[in-house]
N, CA and C of each residue as an Amber inpcrd file, in Angstrom:
protein
   168
  90.1270000 139.8270000 100.4100000  91.0130000 138.7450000 100.1880000
  91.8440000 138.9820000  98.9450000  93.0940000 138.7380000  98.9850000
  93.9230000 138.8990000  97.8140000  94.2640000 137.5270000  97.2080000
  94.1580000 137.4580000  95.8930000  94.4470000 136.2180000  95.1900000
  95.4290000 136.4850000  94.0530000  96.4230000 135.6240000  93.9800000
  97.4170000 135.7960000  92.9120000  96.8930000 135.2420000  91.5770000
  96.1850000 134.1400000  91.5870000  95.6030000 133.6070000  90.3730000
  96.4990000 132.7870000  89.5310000  97.7440000 132.5780000  89.9140000
  98.6710000 131.7540000  89.1390000  98.2820000 130.3250000  89.0720000
  97.8200000 129.7530000  90.1610000  97.4730000 128.3020000  90.1720000
  96.2490000 128.0520000  89.3400000  95.3090000 128.9810000  89.3170000
  94.0990000 128.7710000  88.5090000  94.4430000 128.7380000  87.0410000
  95.3830000 129.5790000  86.6190000  95.7890000 129.5970000  85.2160000
  96.4480000 128.3110000  84.8290000  97.3080000 127.7720000  85.7110000
  98.0100000 126.5100000  85.4370000  96.9850000 125.3800000  85.3370000
  96.0500000 125.3290000  86.3060000  95.0200000 124.3070000  86.2800000
  94.1740000 124.4130000  85.0140000  93.7930000 125.6100000  84.6660000
  92.9690000 125.8660000  83.4620000  93.6730000 125.4050000  82.2040000
  94.9440000 125.6930000  82.0600000  95.6920000 125.2500000  80.8710000
  95.8390000 123.7400000  80.8790000  96.0470000 123.1740000  82.1000000
  96.1380000 121.7490000  82.1910000  94.8250000 121.0470000  81.8150000
  93.7130000 121.6610000  82.2430000  92.4140000 121.1320000  81.9000000
  92.1830000 121.1070000  80.4080000  92.4630000 122.2430000  79.7820000
  92.2800000 122.3570000  78.2980000  93.1900000 121.3210000  77.5810000
  94.4130000 121.2390000  78.0020000  95.3390000 120.3480000  77.3520000
  94.9010000 118.9220000  77.5140000  94.4870000 118.5220000  78.7360000
  94.0360000 117.1830000  78.9610000  92.7550000 116.8550000  78.2280000
  91.8470000 117.8090000  78.1700000  90.5940000 117.5830000  77.4450000
  90.8510000 117.3850000  75.9710000  91.7190000 118.1650000  75.3880000
  92.0670000 118.0040000  73.9800000  92.7260000 116.6310000  73.7470000
  93.6230000 116.2400000  74.6300000  94.2850000 114.9440000  74.5040000
  93.2850000 113.7870000  74.5450000  92.4120000 113.7680000  75.5900000
  91.4660000 112.7000000  75.7260000  90.4250000 112.6580000  74.6190000
  90.0200000 113.8330000  74.1370000  88.9960000 113.8590000  73.0610000
  89.6430000 113.4030000  71.7590000  90.8890000 113.7480000  71.5050000
  91.5400000 113.3070000  70.2410000  91.7180000 111.8040000  70.2380000
  91.8980000 111.2010000  71.3980000  92.1380000 109.7650000  71.4540000
  90.8710000 108.9470000  71.6890000  89.7360000 109.6100000  71.7010000
  88.4530000 108.9270000  71.9450000  87.9660000 108.2540000  70.6440000
  87.5090000 107.0590000  70.8260000  86.9640000 106.3000000  69.6770000
  85.4630000 106.5190000  69.4990000  84.7950000 106.7600000  70.6330000
  83.3220000 106.9730000  70.6010000  82.9930000 108.2750000  71.3180000
  81.7390000 108.6490000  71.2030000  81.2470000 109.8570000  71.9230000
  81.4390000 109.7020000  73.4450000  81.1120000 108.5370000  73.9480000
  81.1820000 108.3370000  75.4140000  82.6280000 108.3380000  75.9140000
  83.5550000 107.8540000  75.0790000  84.9630000 107.9750000  75.4370000
  85.3640000 109.4510000  75.5530000  84.8490000 110.2850000  74.6910000
  85.1010000 111.7010000  74.7480000  84.4910000 112.3250000  75.9730000
  83.2860000 111.9000000  76.3270000  82.6280000 112.4320000  77.5190000
  83.3700000 112.0320000  78.7720000  83.8120000 110.8260000  78.8640000
  84.6200000 110.3780000  80.0050000  85.9540000 111.1300000  80.0070000
  86.4530000 111.4240000  78.8300000  87.7340000 112.1830000  78.7440000
  87.5890000 113.5720000  79.3320000  86.4700000 114.2170000  79.1490000
  86.2330000 115.5420000  79.7130000  86.2390000 115.4490000  81.2300000
  85.6010000 114.4010000  81.7670000  85.6140000 114.1830000  83.2400000
  87.0270000 113.9410000  83.7300000  87.7860000 113.1040000  83.0120000
  89.1590000 112.8330000  83.4230000  89.9890000 114.0990000  83.3630000
  89.7260000 114.9400000  82.3950000  90.4930000 116.2170000  82.2900000
  90.2090000 117.0980000  83.5320000  89.0020000 117.0400000  84.0770000
  88.6550000 117.8490000  85.2550000  89.3700000 117.3380000  86.5190000
  89.6780000 116.0700000  86.5530000  90.2920000 115.4870000  87.7850000
  91.7120000 115.0190000  87.5490000  92.3820000 115.5030000  86.5120000
  93.7100000 115.0390000  86.2150000  94.7300000 115.2200000  87.3510000
  94.5890000 116.2380000  88.1810000  95.5900000 116.3120000  89.3230000
  95.4900000 115.1390000  90.2890000  94.2750000 114.6020000  90.4650000
  94.1550000 113.4550000  91.3220000  94.8610000 112.2420000  90.7220000
  94.7690000 112.0340000  89.4110000  95.4540000 110.9530000  88.7800000
  96.9900000 111.1410000  88.9290000  97.4200000 112.3420000  88.7750000
  98.8810000 112.6330000  88.8760000  99.3690000 112.3320000  90.2950000
  98.7100000 112.7770000  91.3020000  99.1300000 112.5240000  92.6610000
  99.0940000 111.0370000  92.9910000  98.0490000 110.3670000  92.5350000
  97.9390000 108.9070000  92.7870000  99.0980000 108.1540000  92.2010000
  99.4170000 108.4630000  90.9510000 100.5610000 107.8050000  90.3020000
 101.8860000 108.1240000  90.9790000 102.0370000 109.3840000  91.3760000
 103.2750000 109.8320000  91.9960000 103.4610000 109.1270000  93.3420000
 102.4210000 109.0330000  94.1250000 102.5080000 108.3440000  95.3820000
 102.7750000 106.8640000  95.2290000 102.1770000 106.2630000  94.2190000
 102.4380000 104.8390000  93.9020000 103.8850000 104.6130000  93.4280000
 104.4040000 105.5490000  92.6760000 105.7770000 105.4600000  92.2060000
 106.7520000 105.5710000  93.3670000 106.4370000 106.4690000  94.3340000
 107.2700000 106.6490000  95.5020000 107.1130000 105.5550000  96.5650000
 106.1370000 104.6770000  96.3540000 105.9120000 103.5870000  97.2650000
 105.2450000 103.9630000  98.5630000 104.4140000 104.9780000  98.5450000
 103.7550000 105.4570000  99.7220000 102.3540000 104.9330000  99.8300000
């Protein structure tokens, strides 16, 4: 199987960026822990908001 690997790099950079953002804005340890989880699923949040914006 051949893999280009471009999408994994974009997702990885997005994960790191989101994790840094959520951890910087965390007031408590548990806010930071939830932020790491949110960073792992940020594409789902993005698609949900986009579909809501488009009225679908």
